C-alpha positions in Angstrom: 4.9 -15.9 12.2 5.0 -12.3 13.7 8.0 -11.8 11.2 5.7 -12.5 8.4 3.2 -9.9 10.0 6.0 -7.0 10.0 7.2 -7.9 6.7 3.5 -7.6 5.6 3.2 -4.2 7.3 6.7 -2.8 6.0 5.4 -4.0 2.7 2.0 -2.2 3.0 4.0 1.3 3.8 6.1 0.6 0.7 3.1 0.0 -1.4 1.7 3.3 0.0 4.5 5.1 -0.6 4.5 4.1 -4.4 1.1 4.4 -4.7 1.2 8.3 -3.9 4.2 8.8 -5.7 3.5 11.5 -8.7 4.3 9.3 -11.6 1.6 7.0 -10.1 -0.8 9.4 -8.8 -0.7 11.6 -12.0 -2.0 8.6 -14.1 -5.5 9.7 -12.7 -4.8 13.4 -13.0 -7.7 14.0 -15.3 -10.5 16.3 -15.5 -13.1 13.6 -15.0 -15.5 13.3 -12.3 -17.1 10.3 -10.4 -20.2 11.2 -8.5 -19.1 14.9 -8.4 -15.6 14.2 -7.2 -12.8 14.9 -9.0 -10.7 11.5 -10.1 -7.5 12.4 -8.4 -9.0 13.4 -5.0 -11.2 10.0 -5.3 -7.8 8.0 -6.0 -5.8 9.7 -3.0 -8.6 9.2 -0.6 -9.0 5.5 -1.7 -5.4 4.7 -1.4 -5.6 6.1 2.3 -8.6 4.0 3.1 -7.4 1.0 1.7 -3.9 1.6 3.7 -6.1 2.2 6.9 -8.0 -0.8 6.2 -4.7 -2.9 5.6 -3.2 -1.3 8.7 -6.3 -2.6 10.6 -6.1 -5.9 9.3 -2.3 -6.5 9.9 -2.5 -5.3 13.4 -5.2 -7.2 14.6 -3.1 -10.7 13.3 -0.2 -9.5 15.7 0.1 -11.1 19.1 -1.5 -9.1 22.3 1.0 -7.5 24.5 1.4 -8.7 28.0 2.4 -5.2 29.6 
């Protein structure tokens, strides 16, 4: 079970790296605003929040340490 969780954590890391790479992030580099927030900033912070939530959920699946 922990092997699958570790693989999910590694996948989450790789997904985060890919999502903030310039070729992907520049798709959202437009002069548009959503609720007064520039779209590139909204994208970067949205990815960041999604990664934090994903890390939280992944860490909750890990077994408790006996130390």
